[in-house]
C-alpha positions in Angstrom: 62.6 28.9 -58.2 59.6 27.4 -59.3 56.9 26.9 -57.2 54.4 22.9 -58.2 51.5 25.1 -58.0 53.2 27.3 -61.1 54.7 24.8 -62.9 50.9 22.6 -62.5 49.4 25.8 -63.8 51.5 26.3 -66.7 51.1 22.8 -67.6 47.4 22.4 -67.5 47.5 26.5 -69.6 50.0 24.3 -72.6 47.6 21.2 -72.7 44.6 24.1 -72.8 46.3 25.5 -75.7 47.1 22.5 -77.6 44.1 21.5 -77.5 41.8 25.1 -79.0 44.7 24.7 -81.8 44.2 21.1 -82.6 41.0 21.3 -83.2 40.3 25.7 -84.4 38.1 25.3 -86.5 35.5 24.1 -83.8 37.0 25.9 -81.1 36.1 29.1 -82.9 32.9 28.2 -84.4 31.3 27.3 -81.1 33.1 30.1 -79.1 30.8 32.0 -82.0 27.8 30.6 -81.3 27.8 30.7 -77.8 28.4 34.8 -77.8 25.5 34.5 -79.9 23.2 32.9 -76.8 21.3 35.3 -74.7 23.3 35.6 -71.2 19.4 34.7 -69.5 19.5 31.4 -71.6 23.0 30.4 -71.6 22.0 27.1 -70.1 19.2 26.0 -72.1 19.9 23.2 -74.3 17.5 24.2 -76.6 18.4 27.5 -77.1 21.8 26.9 -77.6 21.8 24.0 -80.2 18.8 26.8 -82.2 21.8 29.6 -82.3 24.7 27.4 -83.4 22.6 25.9 -86.0 21.8 29.9 -87.1 25.2 30.5 -86.8 26.2 27.5 -88.6 23.7 28.9 -91.7 25.6 31.5 -92.4 28.7 29.8 -92.3 31.2 28.6 -95.4 34.4 26.5 -96.0 35.6 24.6 -93.4 33.2 25.8 -90.5 30.8 25.2 -93.1 31.9 21.8 -93.3 32.4 21.0 -89.3 28.3 22.6 -88.8 27.4 19.2 -91.4 29.6 17.1 -89.4 28.1 17.7 -86.4 24.5 17.7 -87.5 24.0 21.8 -87.6 23.3 21.4 -91.3 20.1 20.1 -92.9 21.7 18.6 -95.3 23.7 16.7 -92.2 23.2 13.1 -92.8 23.9 12.2 -88.9 24.0 14.4 -85.8 26.0 14.8 -82.6 24.6 18.0 -81.2 23.2 16.6 -78.3 27.3 16.1 -77.4 27.7 20.1 -78.1 24.3 21.7 -76.8 24.0 19.7 -73.2 27.5 20.9 -72.6 28.4 24.1 -73.5 25.0 24.6 -71.7 27.4 23.3 -68.7 29.0 26.5 -68.7 31.5 23.7 -71.0 33.9 25.7 -72.3 34.1 25.3 -76.7 38.1 23.8 -76.1 36.8 21.1 -73.6 33.6 20.2 -75.7 36.0 19.9 -79.1 37.8 17.3 -77.4 34.9 15.8 -76.4 33.5 15.4 -79.9 36.7 14.0 -81.2 36.1 10.7 -79.7 32.7 11.0 -81.2 34.5 11.9 -84.9 38.0 12.5 -85.4 37.4 14.6 -88.8 35.9 17.5 -86.0 39.8 18.6 -84.8 41.2 17.2 -88.2 39.8 20.8 -89.8 42.1 23.2 -89.7 42.0 26.4 -91.0 44.3 27.2 -94.4 47.5 30.2 -93.7 47.2 33.6 -95.1 48.5 34.4 -98.2 51.5 36.8 -98.5 50.0 39.0 -101.2 53.8 41.4 -100.9 55.5 37.8 -102.5 52.9 35.6 -104.0 53.4 33.9 -107.5 50.3 33.4 -109.0 52.1 31.6 -111.6 53.6 29.1 -109.4 50.6 28.0 -108.3 48.1 25.5 -109.0 45.0 25.8 -110.2 42.9 23.7 -107.8 44.9 26.2 -105.2 43.8 29.5 -107.3 40.4 27.8 -107.5 40.6 27.8 -103.5 41.5 31.7 -103.2 38.3 32.4 -105.7 36.0 29.9 -103.3 37.1 31.6 -100.7 36.2 35.0 -101.2 32.7 33.5 -102.7 33.5 34.4 -105.9 33.7 32.3 -109.1 35.4 32.2 -112.7 32.4 31.3 -115.0 34.1 30.0 -118.1 37.2 29.0 -117.1 39.4 26.7 -118.1 43.1 27.9 -118.8 45.4 28.6 -115.5 45.7 32.4 -117.0 42.1 32.8 -116.8 42.1 32.1 -113.5 45.0 34.5 -112.7 43.1 37.5 -114.2 40.0 37.0 -112.3 42.4 37.3 -109.4 43.8 39.7 -110.2 40.8 41.8 -110.8 38.7 40.9 -107.9 41.7 41.1 -105.8 41.3 44.7 -104.6 37.5 44.4 -102.9 38.8 41.5 -100.9 43.3 42.0 -100.8 43.8 45.2 -97.8 47.1 46.1 -98.2 48.8 47.0 -95.0 50.3 50.6 -95.4 
């Protein structure tokens, strides 16, 4: 028989796990940025905010879009950085901060990481050009002068050994 404490713990764990899954990009960016804050400065909101901005300066793709949404980038139109840095400086977990940010801007938790590609079974010829461009973009590469799908495929095949690690 399950005790009430065990049941409550299980429900709280699942709710926390669901929140982390729902706001996966937000949670990862804030966790990574918080790891860069010196231990003696974790309670200083301005230092936390500075580290979040520094971390955001190095992000790309979905993480960069998240940083844009919260106003951590110079080109951001608006900023909700106070709603990020203050709770983090109060030792609020990133999952909870992201959950609160969701009420300010629903787009924050709609950002999801793309599923990793299975390079053993993938058929590039069956993919759309947009998907091929996304692969190159994730690798930080471009295909200059490419106009045909076959050119994108050729470029990906050239770069594949550099970015795709084959499992033994």
